[in-house]
Backbone as CSV, one residue per row, in Angstrom:
resi,resn,N_x,N_y,N_z,CA_x,CA_y,CA_z,C_x,C_y,C_z
1,MET,109.154,45.521,-118.623,109.945,45.199,-119.778,111.058,46.216,-119.936
2,VAL,112.115,45.776,-120.582,113.257,46.634,-120.809,113.221,47.099,-122.254
3,ALA,113.294,48.408,-122.465,113.153,48.976,-123.798,114.456,48.929,-124.574
4,LYS,114.337,49.111,-125.892,115.493,49.124,-126.778,116.398,50.302,-126.434
5,GLY,117.715,50.102,-126.539,118.649,51.150,-126.212,118.918,51.249,-124.719
6,THR,118.615,50.216,-123.997,118.760,50.188,-122.551,120.223,50.016,-122.161
7,THR,120.601,50.655,-121.080,121.960,50.489,-120.571,121.993,49.369,-119.541
8,LEU,123.185,48.950,-119.195,123.341,47.888,-118.208,122.804,48.318,-116.849
9,ASP,122.980,49.585,-116.501,122.459,50.081,-115.220,120.940,50.024,-115.167
10,GLU,120.284,50.294,-116.279,118.821,50.227,-116.313,118.337,48.788,-116.202
11,ILE,119.057,47.855,-116.818,118.702,46.440,-116.696,118.865,46.000,-115.247
12,LYS,119.964,46.412,-114.601,120.194,46.050,-113.205,119.102,46.598,-112.304
13,SER,118.723,47.856,-112.522,117.703,48.449,-111.658,116.345,47.780,-111.864
14,SER,116.044,47.351,-113.085,114.775,46.654,-113.294,114.793,45.275,-112.642
15,LEU,115.956,44.616,-112.603,116.056,43.331,-111.918,116.087,43.497,-110.406
16,ASP,116.633,44.612,-109.916,116.623,44.877,-108.471,115.197,44.887,-107.925
17,ALA,114.278,45.389,-108.719,112.881,45.456,-108.292,112.213,44.079,-108.279
18,CYS,112.859,43.094,-108.891,112.256,41.758,-109.004,112.913,40.716,-108.108
19,ILE,113.752,41.129,-107.187,114.420,40.174,-106.290,113.370,39.445,-105.464
20,GLY,113.501,38.113,-105.430,112.568,37.282,-104.684,111.400,36.778,-105.501
21,LYS,111.274,37.222,-106.736,110.169,36.776,-107.592,110.565,35.533,-108.374
22,ARG,109.541,34.784,-108.782,109.733,33.602,-109.613,110.263,34.043,-110.963
23,ILE,111.170,33.255,-111.514,111.804,33.606,-112.768,111.989,32.352,-113.613
24,ARG,111.845,32.526,-114.905,112.109,31.446,-115.848,113.133,31.986,-116.836
25,LEU,114.206,31.245,-117.081,115.234,31.741,-117.982,115.523,30.744,-119.083
26,LYS,115.969,31.307,-120.193,116.361,30.523,-121.355,117.696,31.102,-121.805
27,ALA,118.762,30.305,-121.688,120.105,30.784,-121.991,120.694,30.021,-123.165
28,ASN,121.220,30.751,-124.120,121.877,30.165,-125.274,123.334,29.919,-124.920
29,ARG,123.739,28.662,-124.893,125.115,28.304,-124.542,125.981,28.055,-125.779
30,GLY,125.448,28.304,-126.979,126.205,28.099,-128.206,126.084,26.680,-128.720
31,ARG,126.361,26.503,-129.994,126.312,25.179,-130.632,124.999,24.463,-130.380
32,LYS,123.918,25.184,-130.510,122.567,24.637,-130.362,122.282,24.085,-128.971
33,ARG,123.036,24.533,-127.969,122.770,24.136,-126.587,122.015,25.269,-125.910
34,VAL,120.839,24.956,-125.428,120.001,25.939,-124.755,119.651,25.400,-123.376
35,VAL,119.864,26.232,-122.357,119.536,25.864,-120.986,118.235,26.562,-120.615
36,GLU,117.271,25.792,-120.155,116.015,26.352,-119.658,115.885,25.959,-118.199
37,ALA,115.596,26.932,-117.352,115.505,26.670,-115.917,114.480,27.590,-115.279
38,GLN,114.004,27.185,-114.101,113.078,27.992,-113.318,113.614,28.113,-111.908
39,GLY,113.348,29.243,-111.300,113.806,29.455,-109.949,113.370,30.808,-109.428
40,VAL,114.161,31.339,-108.506,113.869,32.617,-107.861,115.073,33.531,-108.068
41,LEU,114.814,34.784,-108.437,115.891,35.763,-108.553,116.384,36.048,-107.141
42,GLU,117.568,35.548,-106.825,118.053,35.579,-105.450,118.752,36.889,-105.089
43,LYS,119.653,37.352,-105.946,120.468,38.510,-105.587,121.005,39.166,-106.850
44,THR,121.174,40.488,-106.785,121.843,41.204,-107.867,123.110,41.835,-107.311
45,TYR,124.144,41.775,-108.100,125.435,42.364,-107.758,125.763,43.410,-108.816
46,PRO,126.840,44.172,-108.640,127.145,45.214,-109.628,127.317,44.703,-111.063
47,LYS,127.810,43.493,-111.263,128.053,42.984,-112.616,127.237,41.749,-112.975
48,ILE,126.694,41.034,-111.987,125.969,39.787,-112.258,124.685,39.710,-111.436
49,PHE,123.819,38.760,-111.825,122.652,38.426,-111.012,122.623,36.922,-110.825
50,VAL,122.015,36.464,-109.721,122.022,35.054,-109.351,120.585,34.545,-109.281
51,VAL,120.371,33.382,-109.896,119.068,32.720,-109.875,119.217,31.420,-109.106
52,LYS,118.425,31.259,-108.053,118.414,30.016,-107.272,117.408,29.084,-107.925
53,LEU,117.867,27.906,-108.354,117.039,26.976,-109.112,116.143,26.139,-108.215
54,ASP,115.042,25.673,-108.793,114.095,24.833,-108.076,114.548,23.381,-108.006
55,LYS,115.300,22.938,-108.992,115.677,21.534,-109.090,116.630,21.135,-107.976
56,GLU,116.606,19.847,-107.651,117.413,19.314,-106.559,118.646,18.572,-107.073
57,HIS,119.201,18.985,-108.196,120.394,18.309,-108.698,121.644,19.092,-108.319
58,ALA,122.763,18.790,-108.931,124.058,19.348,-108.522,124.122,20.879,-108.605
59,VAL,123.593,21.468,-109.670,123.652,22.920,-109.828,122.452,23.534,-109.115
60,LYS,122.702,24.362,-108.109,121.608,24.972,-107.361,121.428,26.444,-107.680
61,ARG,122.469,27.070,-108.259,122.403,28.486,-108.595,123.078,28.721,-109.939
62,LEU,122.544,29.653,-110.696,123.148,30.087,-111.942,123.359,31.586,-111.863
63,SER,124.441,32.061,-112.444,124.676,33.498,-112.473,124.971,33.923,-113.905
64,TYR,124.479,35.091,-114.243,124.663,35.660,-115.566,124.957,37.146,-115.417
65,THR,125.514,37.735,-116.463,125.790,39.167,-116.448,124.617,39.916,-117.067
66,TYR,124.554,41.212,-116.809,123.518,42.041,-117.402,123.746,42.185,-118.900
67,ALA,124.988,42.044,-119.334,125.307,42.086,-120.761,124.702,40.889,-121.488
68,ASP,124.517,39.762,-120.795,123.866,38.605,-121.401,122.430,38.928,-121.793
69,ILE,121.758,39.726,-121.004,120.397,40.146,-121.334,120.438,41.143,-122.485
70,LEU,121.388,42.061,-122.436,121.515,43.087,-123.464,121.793,42.470,-124.830
71,THR,122.620,41.434,-124.871,122.964,40.777,-126.131,122.012,39.641,-126.485
72,GLN,120.989,39.455,-125.702,119.951,38.441,-125.890,120.485,37.015,-125.816
73,THR,121.576,36.813,-125.095,122.070,35.467,-124.827,121.178,34.802,-123.792
74,VAL,120.613,35.606,-122.898,119.704,35.118,-121.855,118.379,35.856,-121.991
75,GLU,117.296,35.099,-121.986,115.947,35.674,-121.972,115.314,35.329,-120.637
76,LEU,114.793,36.326,-119.951,114.161,36.121,-118.656,112.668,36.355,-118.763
77,THR,111.915,35.564,-118.028,110.493,35.788,-117.872,110.221,35.888,-116.382
78,ILE,109.778,37.059,-115.955,109.478,37.301,-114.548,107.996,37.611,-114.441
79,ASP,107.264,36.761,-113.735,105.818,36.934,-113.604,105.157,37.123,-114.960
80,ASP,105.535,36.290,-115.924,104.974,36.278,-117.271,105.254,37.548,-118.071
81,ASP,106.284,38.310,-117.720,106.727,39.463,-118.509,108.128,39.165,-119.018
82,ASN,108.347,39.311,-120.325,109.682,39.098,-120.874,110.559,40.294,-120.533
83,VAL,111.774,40.009,-120.122,112.761,41.047,-119.857,113.843,40.869,-120.899
84,GLU,113.782,41.684,-121.957,114.743,41.626,-123.038,115.161,43.022,-123.393
85,ALA,116.346,43.174,-123.906,116.851,44.492,-124.255,116.246,44.988,-125.570
86,ALA,116.053,44.129,-126.530,115.596,44.581,-127.847,114.107,44.351,-128.033
87,ASN,113.376,44.325,-126.983,111.942,44.122,-127.048,111.279,45.480,-127.217
88,MET,110.703,45.812,-128.282,110.092,47.100,-128.588,110.995,47.879,-129.474
C-alpha cells in the first residue's frame, strides 16, 4: 500500500515491483463516468504506467499517470491490495 504524503517517485517504485501482476482498476472519468477494467500491469515509464486489458474489444491498453493515483482519480487493486495515496 502507498502511505499518505507519498511522492510520485514512491508511487512509481511501488508499481515497478508489481510489473506483470494482475491488476484491477477503477478510474473516474468525470460526470459520473467510471471505468472499471482488469488486466496486467505491463510497463512503467517515467511519467505513466500501462495496463494491458483482458477484454478482446477495441481498447487493449490503458495508460494513466502516477498523479492520477495521487489525486485518487484512479484506484488500483493489485493482488487484493489497494494502492492509493491517501490510504492511511
